C-alpha positions in Angstrom: 50.3 -13.2 -21.8 48.4 -16.9 -22.0 46.0 -16.7 -25.0 42.5 -18.2 -24.5 40.8 -20.6 -27.1 37.1 -20.2 -27.7 34.7 -21.6 -25.9 33.4 -25.5 -27.7 29.7 -25.7 -28.4 29.3 -28.3 -25.5 30.9 -25.9 -23.1 28.5 -23.0 -24.0 25.3 -25.0 -24.0 26.9 -26.0 -20.3 27.2 -22.5 -19.2 23.5 -21.3 -20.9 22.2 -24.3 -19.1 23.6 -23.6 -15.6 23.1 -20.1 -16.0 19.3 -20.6 -16.6 19.0 -23.0 -13.6 20.9 -20.8 -11.6 18.2 -17.9 -12.6 15.1 -20.6 -11.7 16.5 -21.1 -8.3 17.0 -17.6 -7.6 13.6 -17.1 -8.5 12.4 -20.3 -6.3 13.9 -18.6 -3.7 12.4 -15.4 -4.3 9.0 -17.0 -4.3 9.7 -18.5 -0.7 10.6 -15.8 1.3 7.1 -15.3 3.1 6.9 -17.1 6.4 7.8 -20.6 6.7 5.2 -23.2 6.3 4.2 -24.7 9.5 3.4 -28.5 9.8 1.1 -29.6 12.3 0.0 -32.6 14.0 -3.3 -34.0 13.5 -4.2 -33.6 17.2 -7.9 -32.3 18.1 -7.4 -30.0 21.1 -9.6 -27.6 19.1 -9.7 -24.1 20.1 -11.5 -20.6 19.4 -9.6 -18.2 17.5 -10.2 -15.0 15.7 -9.5 -14.1 12.6 -10.2 -10.3 11.0 -13.9 -10.4 12.6 -15.2 -14.0 12.7 -13.9 -15.8 15.4 -13.1 -19.8 14.0 -12.9 -22.6 15.9 -9.3 -24.3 14.4 -8.5 -28.2 15.0 -5.8 -27.1 17.2 -3.4 -24.1 17.9 -0.9 -24.9 15.6 -3.4 -24.9 12.6 -4.7 -21.4 14.1 -1.5 -20.4 14.3 -0.4 -21.4 10.8 -3.8 -19.3 9.5 -2.9 -16.5 11.0 -5.5 -16.5 13.3 -5.1 -15.1 17.0 -6.1 -17.5 19.7 -8.5 -16.3 22.5 -9.6 -19.4 24.6 -9.2 -23.0 24.5 -12.4 -25.3 23.2 -14.4 -24.6 20.5 -16.1 -21.1 19.6 -19.6 -20.4 20.7 -22.3 -21.9 18.5 -22.7 -20.8 15.1 -19.0 -20.2 14.5 -18.6 -22.3 11.8 -15.3 -24.8 11.8 -12.3 -23.8 10.0 -11.2 -26.0 7.4 -7.9 -28.3 7.2 -5.9 -26.9 5.3 -5.2 -28.8 2.3 -8.7 -29.8 1.4 -11.6 -28.4 0.6 
């Protein structure tokens, strides 16, 4: 039977650091479990889409779908419908 020696302080520190890193990575992974982020081009090909009860003009189909809206027609929505903000801007 082989007798194990006690871990050195450096080994205990390394093990604690690895455990903390694994916990952080697990938590970050759990946060990212939602829908994958979508990357859209800046092409301007407007679509009219419905999000909730509102009709909104998006700059292209990709931005509408990324927002969770349902595209209902190509082109801009009827007058009075506000344009959707470009993601990442205010």
